[in-house]
C-alpha positions as CSV (number, residue, x, y, z in Angstrom):
1,M,9.1,-21.6,15.6
2,T,7.8,-18.8,13.4
3,A,10.1,-15.8,13.3
4,P,8.6,-12.4,14.4
5,I,7.6,-9.8,11.8
6,R,10.3,-7.1,11.4
7,L,9.0,-5.4,8.3
8,V,5.5,-4.6,7.0
9,L,5.6,-4.1,3.2
10,F,2.6,-2.2,1.9
11,D,1.1,-2.0,-1.6
12,M,0.3,1.6,-2.6
13,E,-2.8,1.9,-4.7
14,G,-5.8,0.1,-3.3
15,V,-4.2,0.0,0.2
16,L,-2.4,3.2,1.2
17,S,-4.4,5.2,-1.4
18,H,-7.5,5.0,-3.4
19,Y,-6.8,4.8,-7.2
20,D,-9.3,6.4,-9.6
21,R,-8.3,5.3,-13.1
22,T,-11.2,7.2,-14.6
23,A,-9.8,10.5,-13.2
24,R,-6.4,9.7,-14.7
25,V,-7.9,8.9,-18.1
26,E,-10.1,12.0,-18.1
27,H,-7.1,14.2,-17.2
28,L,-4.9,12.8,-20.0
29,A,-7.8,13.0,-22.5
30,A,-8.3,16.7,-21.8
31,T,-4.5,17.3,-22.0
32,S,-3.9,15.4,-25.2
33,G,-7.2,16.1,-27.0
34,Q,-7.8,12.4,-27.5
35,T,-10.8,10.3,-26.6
36,E,-10.9,8.4,-23.3
37,D,-10.9,5.1,-25.1
38,T,-7.7,6.2,-26.9
39,V,-6.1,7.0,-23.6
40,R,-7.1,3.7,-22.0
41,Y,-5.7,1.8,-24.9
42,A,-2.4,3.8,-24.9
43,I,-1.8,3.1,-21.2
44,W,-3.2,-0.4,-20.7
45,G,-4.4,-1.9,-23.9
46,S,-1.1,-1.5,-25.7
47,G,0.8,-3.1,-22.9
48,L,2.9,0.0,-22.3
49,E,2.1,0.5,-18.7
50,A,2.9,-3.2,-17.9
51,R,6.3,-2.8,-19.6
52,A,7.1,0.3,-17.6
53,D,6.0,-1.3,-14.4
54,A,8.3,-4.2,-15.1
55,G,11.3,-1.9,-15.8
56,Q,11.6,-3.0,-19.4
57,I,11.8,0.6,-20.7
58,S,13.2,3.8,-19.3
59,D,11.0,6.7,-18.0
60,D,11.9,8.8,-21.1
61,D,11.1,6.0,-23.5
62,Y,7.8,5.4,-21.6
63,L,6.7,9.0,-22.0
64,S,7.9,9.0,-25.7
65,E,5.9,5.9,-26.5
66,L,2.8,7.2,-24.7
67,G,3.1,10.5,-26.6
68,A,3.3,8.6,-29.9
69,L,0.2,6.5,-29.0
70,L,-1.7,9.7,-28.1
71,N,-0.3,11.7,-31.0
72,Y,0.6,14.3,-28.4
73,P,4.0,14.9,-26.7
74,I,3.2,14.1,-23.1
75,N,5.8,15.6,-20.8
76,R,6.6,14.7,-17.2
77,T,4.6,17.5,-15.7
78,E,1.5,16.5,-17.6
79,W,1.9,12.8,-16.8
80,L,2.4,13.6,-13.1
81,A,-0.6,15.8,-13.0
82,A,-2.8,13.1,-14.4
83,R,-1.5,10.6,-11.9
84,H,-1.9,13.1,-9.1
85,A,-5.6,13.4,-10.1
86,S,-6.1,9.7,-9.6
87,I,-4.8,9.4,-6.1
88,T,-6.5,9.9,-2.7
89,P,-4.6,8.9,0.4
90,N,-6.3,6.3,2.5
91,E,-6.0,8.0,5.9
92,P,-7.1,5.1,8.2
93,V,-4.5,2.8,6.6
94,L,-1.8,5.4,6.9
95,A,-2.7,5.8,10.5
96,L,-2.2,2.0,11.0
97,A,1.1,2.1,9.2
98,S,2.2,4.9,11.5
99,Q,1.5,2.8,14.5
100,V,3.4,-0.1,13.0
101,A,6.4,2.1,12.5
102,E,6.6,2.7,16.2
103,R,7.4,-1.0,16.7
104,G,9.1,-2.1,13.5
105,E,10.0,-1.2,10.0
106,I,7.6,-0.2,7.2
107,A,8.1,0.2,3.4
108,V,6.1,0.4,0.2
109,L,6.3,-1.9,-2.9
110,T,4.1,-0.7,-5.8
111,N,3.7,-1.9,-9.3
112,N,4.8,1.3,-11.0
113,C,7.5,2.9,-13.0
114,R,10.3,4.8,-11.4
115,L,8.7,8.1,-12.5
116,F,6.0,7.4,-9.9
117,T,8.3,6.7,-6.9
118,D,10.7,9.4,-7.9
119,H,7.9,11.9,-7.5
120,V,5.9,10.4,-4.6
121,D,6.3,13.5,-2.5
122,Y,4.1,15.3,-5.1
123,L,1.8,12.4,-6.0
124,N,1.1,11.2,-2.4
125,P,2.6,13.6,0.2
126,P,1.3,11.6,3.3
127,V,3.0,8.5,2.0
128,A,6.2,10.4,1.3
129,R,6.2,11.8,4.8
130,L,5.6,8.5,6.5
131,F,7.8,6.2,4.5
132,G,10.5,8.5,3.4
133,S,13.0,6.8,1.0
134,R,11.4,3.4,1.5
135,V,8.9,3.6,-1.4
136,Y,10.0,1.2,-4.1
137,S,8.7,0.7,-7.6
138,S,8.5,-2.8,-9.2
139,A,10.4,-1.3,-12.1
140,S,13.5,-1.0,-9.9
141,F,13.6,-4.8,-9.6
142,G,13.1,-5.6,-13.3
143,A,9.7,-7.3,-12.8
144,A,6.2,-6.5,-11.6
145,K,4.3,-8.3,-8.8
146,P,3.5,-11.2,-8.5
147,A,7.0,-12.2,-9.8
148,A,9.1,-13.5,-7.0
149,Q,12.1,-11.3,-7.9
150,T,10.1,-8.2,-7.2
151,Y,9.5,-9.1,-3.6
152,L,12.9,-10.6,-3.0
153,G,14.8,-7.7,-4.6
154,C,12.9,-5.3,-2.4
155,V,13.5,-7.1,0.9
156,E,17.1,-7.7,0.0
157,Q,17.6,-4.0,-0.6
158,I,15.9,-3.2,2.7
159,G,18.0,-5.8,4.5
160,V,15.2,-7.9,6.1
161,P,14.6,-11.6,5.4
162,A,11.6,-12.5,3.4
163,A,10.4,-14.8,6.3
164,E,10.3,-11.8,8.6
165,T,8.3,-9.6,6.2
166,L,4.5,-9.2,6.1
167,F,3.2,-8.1,2.7
168,I,-0.1,-6.3,2.4
169,D,-1.9,-6.0,-1.0
170,D,-5.5,-5.7,-2.2
171,T,-4.9,-8.2,-5.1
172,E,-5.0,-11.9,-4.3
173,A,-2.5,-12.8,-7.0
174,N,0.1,-10.4,-5.5
175,V,-0.4,-11.8,-2.0
176,T,0.0,-15.3,-3.3
177,G,3.1,-14.3,-5.2
178,A,4.6,-12.9,-2.0
179,I,3.8,-16.0,0.0
180,N,5.3,-18.2,-2.8
181,A,8.5,-16.0,-2.5
182,G,8.8,-16.8,1.2
183,L,7.1,-13.7,2.7
184,R,4.0,-13.7,4.8
185,G,0.9,-12.1,3.3
186,H,-2.4,-10.5,4.0
187,R,-5.0,-9.5,1.4
188,F,-6.3,-6.1,2.2
189,I,-10.1,-5.6,2.2
190,D,-10.5,-2.7,4.6
191,A,-8.7,-0.9,7.5
192,A,-10.6,-2.9,10.1
193,G,-9.4,-6.3,8.7
194,L,-5.9,-5.0,8.4
195,A,-5.9,-3.8,12.0
196,E,-7.0,-7.2,13.1
197,A,-4.2,-8.9,11.1
198,L,-1.6,-6.5,12.4
199,W,-2.8,-7.1,16.0
200,R,-2.5,-10.9,15.5
201,H,1.2,-10.4,14.4
202,A,1.8,-8.2,17.5
203,L,2.4,-5.2,15.3
204,L,-0.1,-2.9,17.0
């Protein structure tokens, strides 16, 4: 017999919020005086962001290496301002998460460095208010989704078995990774589809 769902674990960007990479790049380009192509390479092309998301470098080293790639000493305030510019809360999904919280437990697992989750109250205030301290970065678990240790480290910290956790993500590979790790999964397309999935699991 299938165990009931006790925890719904949400991805952040692409689910609980809309993520505008272009806005982030434009903001950092204006701050650093570099071209947008240079900024894109510094964040993603160099592999720096992936290393930070996987917890392979500290926040200070991440900012230092980003500054070196941009030839500009990016500080935390400037980095956070660029990330803030890229985020728009997804209000319909947040409303669904709030309803789920009336019946069970909710948390966030996002592929990000600790700098993101440490400042989620500034970056995404509605998420901070709803989820409180249960906003976890992949960096905290030493690997990024879809690595099994990311999901398993998160649910272990929360104290809910993987089999009693429903993971929501907009990326198919991340949903598959969760299922392979023993969680249940739903690929997010839109709020209506998510509401239907939550209803099927008796979470609404």
